[in-house]
C-alpha positions, 0 to 999 in steps of 0.5 A: 307652681304650674297650673296643673300641679296639685298640692296636698297638705298633711298635718298631725301624726303620720303612722301606723294607725292611718296607714290605710286612710294614707294609702287610699288617699295617695292612691287617688294621686297616682295619675295626676299629672303634677302632685306636691306632697306638703308634709310642713305641718307633720309632727310625727312620720313613721316607716309605713308612710315611707313605704306608702311613699315609695309605692306611690312614687313607683306607680307614677314612674310606671305610668310615665308621670313625673315622681311626687314633689315633697315639701317640708319647711326649713325645720323639718331636719328629722324628716328631711334625714329620714327621706334621705336615709330611706332613699326617698329624696334620691327619687322624689324632689324634695322643696321648700314648703314656703316656695309654694304658691297656693293657688285656687282651692281646687288645687289644695287638699288637706289630709 
């Protein structure tokens, strides 16, 4: 992990009921230099969240920034498959959450 990388951890179910909150939280990340979204503790992830990931990616690229990275645990085969099918993994690098070094608390946020 580089010094400027911000890791944002998500947990629980990410579905339509939190779409607006997810939109706001992801929008706040669009101008940070490097972002990693850690979904290793997510138990459910639906298509509205995929749309929000792609929206963030598009905004970051349009601003001249790298797309956000997405961290998954080794057991996240279903989520990995969803991200592959929807094309997210073609534009957003997928990394192993176990490989993340969680530095200072100012770089780690939970959602």
